[in-house]
C-alpha positions as CSV (number, residue, x, y, z in Angstrom):
1,M,33.6,16.3,8.6
2,G,30.8,15.7,5.7
3,I,29.3,12.8,4.6
4,V,30.8,13.1,0.9
5,E,34.3,14.7,0.1
6,P,34.2,18.2,-0.8
7,G,33.1,19.2,-4.0
8,M,30.6,16.1,-4.2
9,E,27.8,17.6,-2.0
10,A,25.9,18.9,-4.7
11,M,25.8,15.0,-6.0
12,L,24.4,13.9,-2.8
13,D,20.7,14.6,-3.4
14,V,20.8,13.1,-6.7
15,F,22.3,9.9,-5.6
16,V,19.8,9.7,-3.2
17,H,17.0,10.5,-5.4
18,E,17.9,8.3,-8.0
19,T,19.2,5.3,-5.6
20,D,15.6,5.6,-3.7
21,T,14.0,5.4,-6.9
22,M,15.9,2.2,-8.4
23,L,15.4,0.4,-5.1
24,E,11.4,0.8,-5.5
25,E,11.6,-0.6,-8.7
26,L,13.8,-3.3,-7.7
27,D,11.3,-4.4,-5.1
28,E,8.4,-4.1,-7.7
29,V,10.1,-6.3,-9.8
30,L,11.2,-8.7,-7.4
31,I,7.7,-9.1,-5.6
32,E,5.9,-9.6,-9.5
33,S,8.5,-12.4,-9.8
34,E,8.1,-14.0,-6.5
35,K,4.3,-14.2,-7.1
36,A,5.0,-16.0,-10.5
37,R,7.6,-18.0,-9.0
38,N,9.7,-17.5,-12.4
39,I,11.8,-14.5,-13.6
40,D,11.9,-13.4,-17.4
41,D,14.8,-12.0,-19.2
42,D,13.5,-8.2,-19.1
43,N,13.5,-8.6,-15.2
44,I,16.8,-10.3,-14.9
45,N,18.4,-7.5,-17.0
46,T,16.6,-5.1,-14.8
47,I,17.8,-6.1,-11.8
48,F,21.2,-6.2,-13.1
49,R,20.9,-2.6,-14.5
50,I,20.0,-1.4,-11.2
51,T,22.6,-3.0,-8.9
52,H,25.1,-2.0,-11.3
53,T,24.3,1.6,-11.5
54,I,23.8,1.8,-7.6
55,K,27.7,-0.1,-7.7
56,G,29.0,2.6,-9.3
57,S,26.9,5.7,-7.8
58,A,27.7,4.2,-4.4
59,A,31.7,3.9,-5.4
60,M,31.8,7.5,-7.1
61,M,30.2,8.9,-3.7
62,N,32.7,6.7,-1.6
63,F,29.9,4.7,-0.2
64,E,32.3,1.4,-0.4
65,G,29.6,-0.8,1.6
66,M,26.8,0.1,-0.4
67,S,29.0,-0.6,-3.4
68,N,30.3,-3.8,-2.7
69,L,26.9,-5.3,-1.8
70,A,25.2,-4.0,-5.0
71,H,28.5,-5.3,-6.6
72,S,27.5,-9.0,-5.3
73,I,24.1,-8.9,-6.1
74,E,25.3,-7.7,-9.6
75,D,27.6,-10.9,-10.0
76,V,24.5,-13.1,-9.1
77,F,22.5,-12.0,-12.4
78,Y,25.2,-11.7,-14.4
79,I,25.5,-15.2,-14.3
80,L,21.7,-15.6,-14.6
81,R,21.7,-13.4,-17.5
82,E,24.0,-16.3,-19.4
83,S,21.8,-19.2,-17.8
84,P,18.5,-18.1,-16.5
85,E,17.4,-21.8,-16.0
86,K,19.9,-22.0,-12.7
87,L,17.6,-19.5,-10.6
88,K,15.7,-23.0,-10.0
89,I,18.4,-23.9,-7.9
90,V,18.5,-21.2,-5.6
91,F,15.3,-19.4,-6.2
92,D,14.1,-18.8,-2.7
93,T,17.3,-18.2,-1.0
94,I,18.2,-15.6,-3.9
95,F,15.3,-13.6,-3.5
96,D,15.4,-13.3,0.7
97,L,19.0,-12.1,0.0
98,V,18.1,-9.7,-2.7
99,F,15.2,-8.4,-0.4
100,Q,17.4,-8.2,2.7
101,S,20.1,-6.4,0.7
102,S,17.2,-3.9,-0.6
103,D,16.3,-3.4,3.2
104,F,20.2,-2.7,4.3
105,L,20.5,0.0,1.0
106,K,17.3,2.0,1.9
107,D,18.7,2.1,5.7
108,E,21.8,3.6,4.6
109,L,19.9,6.1,2.5
110,N,17.5,7.1,5.4
111,Q,20.7,7.8,7.7
112,I,22.4,9.8,4.6
113,R,19.2,11.9,4.3
114,T,19.5,12.8,8.2
115,G,23.0,14.3,7.7
116,V,24.5,11.7,10.3
117,Y,25.8,8.8,8.5
118,E,27.4,5.9,10.2
119,P,28.1,3.4,7.3
120,S,27.0,-0.3,8.5
121,D,28.9,-3.4,7.6
122,P,27.2,-5.6,4.9
123,T,29.9,-8.1,5.0
124,E,27.7,-11.0,6.2
125,L,25.0,-10.2,3.5
126,I,27.6,-10.3,1.1
127,D,29.0,-13.6,2.1
128,K,25.9,-15.4,2.0
129,I,25.2,-13.9,-1.8
130,H,28.8,-14.8,-2.6
131,A,27.9,-18.5,-1.2
132,Q,25.1,-18.5,-3.8
133,V,26.9,-17.4,-6.4
134,A,29.6,-20.5,-5.9
135,V,26.6,-22.6,-6.0
136,L,25.4,-21.3,-9.0
137,K,28.9,-21.7,-11.0
138,G,29.3,-25.0,-9.7
139,E,31.9,-24.6,-7.2
140,A,29.8,-25.6,-3.9
141,P,27.2,-28.2,-3.4
142,A,24.1,-28.0,-4.4
143,E,22.7,-28.1,-0.8
144,S,23.4,-25.0,0.0
145,A,21.0,-23.8,-2.6
146,V,18.0,-25.7,-1.4
147,E,18.7,-24.7,2.6
148,E,15.9,-22.7,2.4
149,A,13.4,-26.1,2.2
150,G,15.0,-27.6,5.2
151,E,18.0,-30.1,5.9
152,N,15.7,-33.0,4.7
153,T,15.9,-31.4,1.3
154,A,19.4,-31.3,1.2
155,E,19.6,-34.8,2.5
156,A,17.4,-35.9,-0.3
157,V,20.0,-33.9,-3.1
158,I,23.0,-35.0,-1.3
159,E,21.9,-39.1,-1.4
160,A,21.4,-38.9,-5.0
161,D,23.5,-41.0,-6.8
162,E,24.8,-41.4,-10.4
163,D,21.4,-43.3,-11.3
164,S,19.2,-41.1,-9.4
165,E,17.1,-37.7,-9.9
166,T,15.5,-35.5,-7.6
167,I,11.9,-33.8,-9.3
168,H,10.8,-30.5,-7.5
169,I,6.6,-30.7,-7.6
170,F,4.3,-28.1,-6.7
171,F,0.5,-28.3,-6.2
172,D,-2.2,-26.4,-7.0
173,D,-3.0,-23.5,-4.7
174,G,-5.9,-24.4,-2.5
175,C,-6.0,-28.0,-3.6
176,Q,-5.6,-29.1,-0.2
177,M,-4.4,-32.5,1.6
178,E,-1.0,-32.2,-0.7
179,N,0.5,-35.0,1.3
180,I,-2.0,-37.3,0.1
181,R,-1.6,-36.1,-3.5
182,G,2.0,-36.8,-2.8
183,F,1.6,-40.2,-1.7
184,M,-0.5,-41.1,-4.8
185,I,2.1,-40.0,-7.3
186,V,4.6,-41.7,-5.2
187,N,2.7,-45.0,-5.5
188,Q,2.3,-44.7,-9.5
189,L,6.4,-43.6,-9.6
190,E,7.1,-47.1,-7.7
191,K,5.6,-48.9,-10.8
192,V,8.6,-47.3,-13.2
193,C,10.9,-46.7,-10.5
194,D,13.7,-48.6,-8.9
195,S,13.6,-47.0,-5.7
196,V,11.6,-43.8,-4.5
197,K,12.3,-40.9,-1.6
198,T,10.4,-38.5,-0.5
199,V,11.2,-34.8,1.2
200,P,9.2,-34.6,3.4
201,A,9.3,-38.2,4.4
202,N,6.2,-40.3,5.8
203,I,3.9,-38.1,3.8
204,E,1.2,-40.8,4.0
205,N,1.2,-41.0,8.1
206,D,2.0,-37.4,8.9
207,P,-0.9,-34.8,8.0
208,E,1.0,-31.8,9.1
209,T,3.6,-32.5,6.0
210,A,0.7,-31.3,3.9
211,A,1.5,-27.4,5.3
212,E,5.2,-27.9,4.5
213,I,4.8,-29.3,0.9
214,E,2.2,-26.4,0.2
215,K,5.1,-23.9,0.9
216,K,8.2,-25.6,-0.2
217,G,6.9,-28.3,-2.6
218,L,7.4,-31.8,-2.6
219,F,11.0,-33.2,-3.2
220,V,10.8,-37.0,-4.9
221,T,14.2,-38.4,-5.4
222,I,13.9,-41.8,-7.8
223,K,16.2,-44.1,-9.7
224,P,14.2,-45.1,-13.1
225,A,13.4,-48.4,-14.0
226,E,14.0,-47.4,-17.6
227,A,13.9,-43.9,-18.7
228,L,13.3,-40.9,-16.7
229,Q,10.5,-39.9,-19.2
230,E,8.4,-42.6,-18.1
231,A,8.9,-41.1,-14.5
232,I,8.0,-37.5,-16.0
233,E,4.9,-38.4,-18.0
234,T,3.8,-40.2,-14.4
235,V,4.2,-36.9,-12.5
236,E,2.3,-34.8,-15.6
237,S,-0.5,-37.3,-15.3
238,A,-1.4,-36.8,-11.7
239,L,-3.9,-34.4,-10.5
240,S,-3.6,-31.3,-9.3
241,V,0.3,-30.9,-10.2
242,K,0.6,-27.3,-10.7
243,S,4.3,-27.3,-11.8
244,Y,7.2,-29.5,-11.5
245,E,11.0,-29.2,-12.3
246,V,14.2,-31.7,-12.3
247,V,16.5,-29.9,-9.9
248,A,19.2,-32.6,-9.7
249,K,22.2,-33.8,-12.4
250,G,21.4,-33.1,-16.3
251,E,19.5,-31.1,-18.6
252,E,16.1,-29.8,-17.5
253,V,13.2,-32.3,-18.8
254,K,10.6,-30.3,-20.3
255,A,7.0,-31.0,-20.2
256,A,6.3,-30.6,-23.8
257,D,8.8,-31.5,-26.4
258,E,6.5,-30.2,-29.6
259,A,4.8,-26.8,-29.6
260,V,1.1,-27.0,-29.7
261,T,-0.5,-24.6,-32.0
262,E,-4.2,-25.2,-30.8
263,T,-5.9,-22.5,-28.8
264,P,-7.3,-23.3,-25.5
265,E,-10.7,-22.8,-26.6
266,Q,-10.0,-25.2,-29.8
267,I,-8.6,-27.8,-27.1
268,E,-11.9,-27.2,-25.1
269,A,-14.1,-27.6,-28.2
270,E,-12.6,-30.9,-29.1
271,L,-12.9,-32.6,-25.5
272,K,-16.2,-31.8,-25.7
273,A,-17.0,-32.9,-29.0
274,A,-15.3,-36.1,-27.7
275,G,-18.0,-36.5,-25.1
276,I,-16.0,-35.4,-22.3
277,E,-18.0,-32.6,-20.3
278,E,-15.8,-32.5,-17.2
279,I,-12.8,-30.7,-18.5
280,K,-9.6,-31.6,-16.3
281,T,-8.2,-28.2,-15.0
282,E,-4.5,-29.5,-15.1
283,A,-4.6,-31.3,-18.5
284,L,-5.9,-27.6,-19.9
285,S,-3.6,-25.9,-18.0
286,K,-0.8,-27.7,-19.7
287,E,-2.3,-26.9,-23.0
288,V,-2.3,-23.5,-22.2
289,A,1.1,-23.3,-20.9
290,A,2.3,-24.7,-23.9
291,V,0.5,-22.3,-25.8
292,K,1.7,-19.2,-24.1
293,A,5.4,-20.6,-24.3
294,A,4.6,-20.7,-28.3
295,A,3.4,-17.2,-28.1
296,A,6.3,-16.0,-25.7
297,P,8.5,-14.3,-28.5
298,Q,5.9,-12.2,-29.7
299,Q,4.3,-11.0,-26.7
300,K,8.1,-10.0,-25.6
301,A,8.2,-8.0,-28.9
302,N,4.9,-6.6,-28.2
303,K,6.1,-5.9,-24.4
304,T,9.3,-4.3,-25.8
305,A,7.5,-2.0,-28.3
306,A,5.2,-0.8,-25.5
307,K,8.1,0.0,-23.1
308,E,9.4,2.0,-26.2
309,N,6.1,4.1,-26.6
310,A,5.9,4.6,-23.1
311,K,9.1,6.8,-22.8
312,Q,8.2,10.0,-21.7
313,S,10.6,13.2,-21.4
314,L,11.2,13.7,-17.5
315,L,12.5,16.3,-15.4
316,S,13.3,15.7,-11.5
317,V,12.6,18.9,-9.7
318,N,13.4,19.8,-6.0
319,Q,10.3,19.8,-4.0
320,A,10.8,22.8,-2.4
321,K,11.0,24.7,-5.8
322,L,7.8,23.3,-6.5
323,D,6.5,24.3,-2.9
324,K,7.7,27.9,-3.8
325,L,5.9,28.1,-7.0
326,M,2.8,27.0,-5.3
327,D,3.0,29.7,-2.9
328,L,3.6,32.2,-5.4
329,V,0.5,31.4,-7.7
330,G,-1.3,31.5,-4.3
331,E,0.2,35.6,-3.8
332,I,-0.8,35.8,-7.3
333,V,-4.4,34.7,-6.7
334,T,-4.7,36.7,-4.0
335,T,-3.4,39.7,-5.7
336,E,-5.8,39.2,-8.1
337,S,-8.5,39.5,-6.0
338,M,-7.6,42.5,-4.3
339,V,-7.2,44.3,-7.5
340,A,-11.0,43.0,-8.4
341,R,-12.1,43.9,-5.3
342,N,-10.6,47.3,-4.9
343,P,-13.0,49.7,-3.1
344,D,-11.4,52.5,-5.4
345,I,-12.8,51.2,-8.8
346,Q,-15.9,49.7,-7.9
347,D,-18.4,52.4,-8.7
348,L,-16.5,52.9,-11.9
349,K,-17.6,52.0,-15.4
350,L,-14.4,51.0,-17.1
351,D,-15.1,48.5,-19.7
352,N,-11.8,47.7,-21.1
353,F,-10.5,46.9,-17.4
354,T,-13.1,44.3,-16.8
355,K,-12.5,42.6,-20.3
356,S,-8.6,42.8,-19.2
357,L,-9.5,41.4,-15.4
358,R,-11.3,38.3,-17.1
359,E,-8.9,37.6,-19.3
360,L,-6.2,37.6,-16.4
361,D,-8.7,35.6,-14.2
362,K,-8.9,32.8,-17.1
363,L,-4.7,32.8,-17.1
364,T,-4.6,32.6,-13.6
365,D,-6.9,29.7,-13.2
366,E,-5.2,28.0,-15.9
367,L,-1.6,28.6,-14.3
368,Q,-3.3,27.5,-11.0
369,D,-4.5,23.9,-12.5
370,I,-1.0,23.5,-14.4
371,V,1.1,24.1,-11.3
372,M,-1.4,21.9,-8.7
373,S,-1.2,19.1,-11.6
374,I,2.9,19.1,-11.5
375,R,2.6,18.6,-7.8
376,M,0.1,15.5,-8.2
377,V,1.4,12.3,-8.1
378,P,0.1,8.9,-8.5
379,L,-0.4,6.4,-5.6
380,Q,1.1,3.8,-7.6
381,G,4.5,4.1,-5.6
382,T,2.9,4.0,-2.1
383,F,0.5,1.2,-3.0
384,H,3.8,-1.0,-4.4
385,K,5.3,0.0,-0.8
386,M,2.6,-1.9,0.9
387,S,3.0,-5.4,-1.3
388,R,6.5,-5.5,0.2
389,I,5.1,-5.5,3.7
390,V,2.5,-8.1,3.1
391,R,5.1,-10.1,1.3
392,D,7.5,-10.0,4.6
393,M,4.3,-10.2,7.5
394,S,3.3,-13.0,5.5
395,K,6.5,-15.2,5.7
396,K,7.4,-14.0,9.3
397,L,3.6,-14.5,10.4
398,D,3.3,-17.8,8.4
399,K,0.4,-16.9,6.7
400,K,-1.1,-16.7,3.2
401,V,-2.0,-13.0,2.5
402,E,-2.6,-11.5,-1.5
403,L,-2.6,-7.9,-1.8
404,V,-4.9,-6.6,-4.5
405,T,-4.3,-2.8,-5.6
406,I,-7.1,-1.1,-7.6
407,G,-6.9,2.5,-9.0
408,E,-3.2,2.7,-8.4
409,D,-3.1,5.5,-11.0
410,T,-5.3,8.0,-9.1
411,E,-3.4,11.3,-8.5
412,V,-2.7,13.2,-5.3
413,D,-0.7,16.2,-4.3
414,K,2.7,15.2,-3.3
415,T,2.4,16.6,0.2
416,I,-0.5,14.3,0.8
417,N,0.9,11.4,-0.9
418,D,3.6,11.7,1.7
419,A,1.5,12.2,4.5
420,I,-0.6,9.1,4.0
421,V,2.2,6.8,3.7
422,D,2.5,6.1,7.5
423,P,-0.8,5.4,8.1
424,L,-1.4,3.4,5.1
425,M,1.6,1.3,6.3
426,H,0.1,0.8,9.6
427,M,-3.4,-0.2,8.4
428,V,-2.2,-2.8,6.0
429,R,-0.1,-4.4,8.9
430,N,-3.1,-4.5,11.0
431,S,-5.1,-6.1,8.6
432,V,-2.2,-8.7,8.0
433,D,-1.3,-9.3,11.8
434,H,-5.2,-8.9,13.7
435,A,-7.6,-9.7,10.8
436,I,-6.4,-12.5,8.2
437,E,-6.8,-15.8,10.0
438,S,-4.1,-18.3,9.7
439,P,-4.5,-21.0,6.8
440,E,-5.9,-24.0,9.4
441,R,-8.5,-21.2,10.6
442,R,-9.6,-20.2,7.5
443,R,-10.0,-23.5,6.1
444,E,-12.6,-24.3,9.5
445,L,-14.5,-21.2,8.4
446,G,-15.0,-22.4,4.8
447,K,-12.8,-19.7,3.3
448,P,-9.8,-19.6,0.8
449,E,-6.6,-20.2,2.9
450,T,-5.0,-17.4,0.9
451,G,-6.4,-13.8,2.5
452,T,-7.0,-10.8,0.6
453,V,-6.0,-7.4,1.5
454,T,-7.3,-4.7,-1.0
455,L,-6.2,-1.2,-1.7
456,H,-8.9,0.8,-3.4
457,A,-8.2,4.5,-4.6
458,R,-10.6,6.7,-6.5
459,N,-11.9,10.2,-6.9
460,A,-14.9,11.4,-5.6
461,G,-16.0,14.9,-6.3
462,G,-12.7,16.9,-5.4
463,E,-11.8,14.4,-3.0
464,I,-9.9,11.2,-2.9
465,L,-11.4,8.1,-1.0
466,I,-8.9,4.9,-0.4
467,D,-10.4,1.9,1.3
468,I,-8.3,-0.5,3.1
469,S,-10.5,-3.7,3.4
470,D,-9.7,-7.3,4.2
471,D,-11.9,-10.8,4.1
472,G,-10.3,-11.5,7.8
473,S,-12.3,-12.1,10.6
474,G,-13.9,-8.7,11.4
475,L,-14.7,-6.6,14.5
476,D,-16.3,-7.6,17.5
477,A,-18.3,-4.8,18.7
478,Q,-19.1,-6.3,22.1
479,K,-15.1,-7.1,22.5
480,L,-14.1,-3.6,21.5
481,I,-17.0,-2.2,24.1
482,A,-15.5,-4.4,26.8
483,K,-11.9,-4.0,26.3
484,A,-12.7,0.1,26.1
485,K,-14.3,-0.3,29.5
486,E,-11.2,-2.3,30.9
487,K,-9.0,0.8,29.7
488,G,-11.6,3.0,31.3
489,I,-12.0,5.1,28.0
490,L,-15.9,4.6,27.7
491,T,-18.0,8.1,27.6
492,K,-21.3,6.6,28.2
493,P,-23.0,3.2,29.3
494,E,-22.0,0.4,27.3
495,S,-25.7,-0.4,26.3
496,E,-26.0,3.4,24.6
497,Y,-23.0,2.4,21.7
498,T,-24.1,1.5,18.6
499,E,-22.2,-0.9,16.3
500,K,-20.8,2.1,14.5
501,E,-19.6,3.8,17.3
502,A,-17.9,0.7,19.4
503,F,-15.7,0.8,16.0
504,Q,-14.7,4.2,16.5
505,L,-13.1,2.9,19.8
506,I,-10.3,1.2,18.0
507,M,-9.3,5.1,17.2
508,A,-9.1,6.3,21.2
509,A,-5.6,6.7,22.2
510,G,-4.0,3.7,23.7
511,F,-6.3,1.3,22.3
512,S,-5.3,-2.4,21.0
513,T,-6.8,-5.5,21.2
514,N,-3.2,-7.5,21.0
515,S,-2.7,-8.7,24.5
516,T,1.1,-9.4,23.7
517,V,3.8,-7.3,22.0
518,T,4.7,-8.4,18.5
519,E,7.0,-7.0,15.8
520,F,4.0,-5.3,14.4
521,S,1.4,-4.6,16.9
522,G,0.3,-4.5,20.6
523,R,2.2,-1.6,22.0
524,G,-1.0,0.5,22.4
525,V,0.1,3.2,19.8
526,G,-2.1,2.7,16.7
527,M,-5.1,3.6,15.1
528,D,-5.3,7.1,16.9
529,V,-2.2,7.9,15.7
530,V,-3.5,6.9,12.1
531,R,-6.8,9.2,12.7
532,K,-4.5,12.1,13.8
533,N,-2.2,12.2,10.5
534,I,-5.2,11.9,8.4
535,E,-6.9,14.6,10.0
536,Q,-3.6,16.8,9.8
537,I,-4.2,16.9,6.2
538,N,-7.8,17.7,6.6
539,G,-8.8,14.2,5.9
540,S,-11.2,11.8,7.7
541,I,-11.7,8.0,8.2
542,S,-14.5,5.7,8.9
543,I,-15.1,1.7,9.4
544,H,-17.3,-0.7,8.2
545,S,-17.0,-4.4,9.4
546,V,-18.7,-7.7,9.3
547,K,-18.0,-10.2,11.9
548,D,-16.0,-13.0,10.4
549,Q,-16.6,-11.9,6.7
550,G,-13.6,-8.8,6.9
551,T,-13.4,-4.8,7.4
552,T,-13.4,-1.8,5.2
553,F,-11.6,1.6,6.3
554,T,-12.4,4.4,4.2
555,I,-10.2,7.2,4.0
556,K,-11.3,10.6,2.7
557,I,-8.7,12.8,1.8
558,P,-8.7,16.4,-0.3
559,L,-6.6,16.4,-3.6
560,T,-4.4,19.3,-2.2
561,I,-3.9,21.1,0.9
562,A,-2.6,24.1,-0.7
563,I,-5.8,25.4,-2.2
564,V,-9.1,24.7,-0.9
565,D,-12.8,25.6,-1.7
566,G,-14.5,27.0,1.3
567,M,-17.6,28.6,2.4
568,N,-16.9,31.8,4.0
569,I,-19.1,32.8,7.2
570,G,-19.3,35.6,9.3
571,L,-19.3,35.9,12.8
572,G,-19.6,39.6,13.9
573,N,-17.3,41.5,12.1
574,N,-15.1,38.7,11.2
575,V,-14.6,36.2,8.8
576,F,-14.0,32.3,9.0
577,T,-13.8,29.8,6.4
578,L,-15.1,26.3,6.4
579,P,-13.9,23.8,3.6
580,I,-16.5,22.7,2.0
581,T,-15.5,19.1,2.3
582,S,-16.8,19.2,5.8
583,I,-20.2,20.7,5.5
584,K,-23.6,18.4,4.7
585,Q,-26.1,20.9,4.7
586,L,-26.6,24.9,5.7
587,F,-30.6,25.9,7.1
588,R,-31.8,28.5,9.1
589,L,-34.6,28.1,11.7
590,S,-38.1,29.5,12.1
591,D,-38.5,28.6,15.3
592,E,-36.8,26.7,18.1
593,S,-38.7,23.7,18.5
594,S,-35.7,21.2,17.4
595,I,-33.8,22.4,19.9
596,V,-33.1,20.4,22.8
597,K,-30.9,20.1,26.2
598,N,-28.9,17.1,27.0
599,T,-28.5,16.2,30.9
600,N,-25.6,18.5,31.0
601,G,-27.5,21.5,29.7
602,A,-25.9,21.3,26.3
603,E,-27.5,22.2,23.1
604,M,-29.0,19.7,20.7
605,I,-30.7,19.8,17.9
606,M,-33.0,17.2,16.0
607,I,-32.5,16.5,12.4
608,R,-34.6,13.5,10.8
609,G,-34.7,11.9,13.6
610,E,-30.9,12.3,14.7
611,C,-29.6,14.4,17.7
612,Y,-26.6,16.4,17.0
613,P,-24.5,18.6,19.3
614,I,-24.5,22.5,18.5
615,Y,-21.4,24.4,18.7
616,R,-21.9,28.4,18.9
617,L,-18.9,29.4,17.2
618,H,-19.2,33.0,18.9
619,K,-18.9,31.4,22.2
620,V,-15.8,28.7,21.0
621,F,-13.8,31.9,19.7
622,G,-15.0,34.5,22.3
623,I,-16.7,36.6,19.5
624,G,-20.0,38.8,19.6
625,D,-23.1,37.7,21.2
626,A,-22.7,34.4,22.6
627,E,-26.4,33.7,23.2
628,K,-28.3,35.1,20.4
629,P,-31.5,33.2,19.6
630,F,-30.8,30.5,16.9
631,T,-33.4,32.2,14.6
632,D,-31.1,35.2,14.4
633,G,-28.4,33.1,12.6
634,L,-27.4,30.3,10.3
635,L,-26.8,26.5,11.3
636,I,-24.1,24.3,9.3
637,H,-24.3,20.6,9.4
638,V,-20.7,19.3,9.5
639,E,-19.2,15.8,9.5
640,S,-16.1,15.1,10.4
641,G,-13.8,12.1,11.6
642,N,-15.0,12.7,15.3
643,G,-18.7,12.7,14.4
644,N,-21.5,15.2,13.0
645,A,-22.5,18.2,14.9
646,C,-24.2,21.6,14.0
647,F,-22.2,25.1,13.9
648,F,-24.2,28.2,14.9
649,A,-22.7,31.5,12.6
650,D,-24.3,34.9,11.8
651,E,-24.4,34.7,8.1
652,L,-23.0,33.1,4.7
653,L,-20.8,35.1,3.1
654,G,-20.4,32.7,-0.2
655,E,-18.1,30.4,-1.6
656,Y,-14.5,31.0,-2.2
657,Q,-11.3,29.3,-3.4
658,V,-8.8,30.0,-0.5
659,V,-5.1,29.8,-0.5
660,V,-3.9,28.1,3.0
661,K,-1.4,29.7,4.7
662,P,0.2,28.3,7.8
663,F,-0.2,30.5,11.4
664,P,2.9,32.3,12.0
665,V,5.4,30.4,14.3
666,L,4.8,33.2,17.1
667,F,1.2,32.4,17.1
668,N,2.2,28.8,18.2
669,H,1.9,29.3,21.9
670,Y,-1.5,30.5,21.5
671,G,-2.9,27.4,20.8
672,L,-4.7,28.1,17.7
673,K,-4.8,24.6,16.0
674,K,-6.3,23.0,19.7
675,M,-9.1,25.5,19.1
676,G,-9.9,24.2,16.0
677,L,-8.1,26.5,13.5
678,S,-6.1,25.0,10.9
679,G,-4.6,28.0,9.2
680,C,-5.5,31.7,7.6
681,S,-6.2,33.1,4.2
682,I,-5.7,36.5,2.9
683,L,-9.2,37.6,1.2
684,G,-10.0,40.0,-2.1
685,D,-10.1,43.1,0.1
686,G,-6.9,42.3,2.0
687,S,-8.3,41.1,5.3
688,I,-7.9,37.9,6.8
689,S,-9.9,34.7,7.0
690,L,-9.6,31.9,9.5
691,I,-9.9,28.5,8.4
692,I,-11.7,26.1,10.8
693,D,-10.7,22.6,11.3
694,A,-14.2,20.9,12.0
695,A,-12.8,17.6,13.3
696,T,-10.3,19.1,15.9
697,L,-12.8,21.7,17.0
698,I,-15.6,19.0,17.6
699,A,-12.7,16.5,19.4
700,N,-11.7,19.4,22.0
701,N,-15.2,20.8,22.5
702,K,-17.0,17.4,23.3
703,K,-20.4,17.8,24.9
């Protein structure tokens, strides 16, 4: 029996694609709103629209569990559309539940993609969401809404009687000693209140409460002696207060009753004119907030107008069709080259034919550029997936981590984009799990409590460079060498390893610095898989690190792997193509004085004080004279993820743009890829050129 009813199969791919796209958008909106600890009307409407659409689509496809779960989320945001202020009651709980729901729906889609679908039961998740709906409707006690803040928080709300109010206070990020700051506020509140209770309690004597207040805020339950406004003004005037809200009964007490028309610059000028040189950040921020509130309607109008202007006419196309189109363009490029170099017309003077051929060449290049641009997608979606990973890991590991993305509009081929998702995911996880220290440790080192992981993408001469950097603990070269020795993977004496070579050890198979297995790491399968995945798309990875300052991994990948710029080289009567991205320089030797041999008898060459191994390609591929003098051929200095080396060949045939074709399946048992061949291409004269994979060739022929 199929996944869907007969007649609905054609809709299944559309449903999966559209739902997956909407869930990615949902995650982006949630992460943006959670960081701001606020959700505006546009985002509420976006979430409502997404869940409403998924509910209807899933019901149409008869996926009842997915439809019911989406319906329950829709109920929450239906209420919030009418009363957005109610979100403050259940902020953290709702966000956690919607993220869990998004994960559930993604897991269901992944099962559907495999063609073997066993629906999971979302009842437990739906019940939790319905409980929050009851709270929002006032049908359940408020304590269920604040259970994320702990049992003590619930007690503070439960114990509040008719004369009591509860104020939820958040302090500025990184202000430190939040418990003492809270105690100072309590002292001031006691002057205008009959009673003051806090959650957590005992904040003046228990320094560990600082971390709890930093994470969940300070709940203060008070009985005002006269007006509540006096207590509000006391909180407003306190130092380092980032925000506050009244979460008990009654309407929200606003910080500013009157709109402020002055700009922040005017406020600053007035304070300085009054002789106040040290402008209090908290005071100015309140004024700035008021100005922003006054300007919000215009900003919202501008945002809406921008969205309208940004609308484009888009068409979803099956990737298989694009792959077929790319193959056809490759055939056209090859056929055009065969016509232009046909030996039957080489010696004929055909002016009209030559003119037509030039025009055909121009159109072919344009067609090729357009088809390649169609396949190009921005890295934005991939980068946003990393935001979700950082958010979830920060919570589970109790760390403070911020993800910064730069150059997310950089475009790469769809195939490459799909191939780098897993490597990026693993490296971001490594940064959060291994590199970023705990808030306490970062304070000891004089660092900000919030660690930073940065993804930076940029174009660099026909290639894409992606940096994954962090400001964490960095790599310890000696520790890596010791661990590698313990694992038995050192290839030379410890003292001979440079720092750069020591860093490369983390990419050895089975290497891990984690001594315990966690949800995220410690299984001995890691960076070696990342390196292999990157090299499969003709990319490379390098490492730079400074202890206690951070680490940067730089991934270098081609824009596309369908058509590459290559240098054709001759070996006997055979032609090979070496991607230009692998080549550092080409040169000929007038004598062999720079050639040396190591203890194993392997040939090496000295280039500007550095010694590199030489690989005679005749010998590697079993072609021609494997022992001919180096002065009779060409040396090619190449660079790959496995280090630098020199390839020795007969001659240079020129630079060509070649269409990469995979080897036929029948050739798989010959192990061509292990030999260092990544594919083949058809040349203009109809002959075959084999494409050399420098990284694999060096790795499998270590000297």
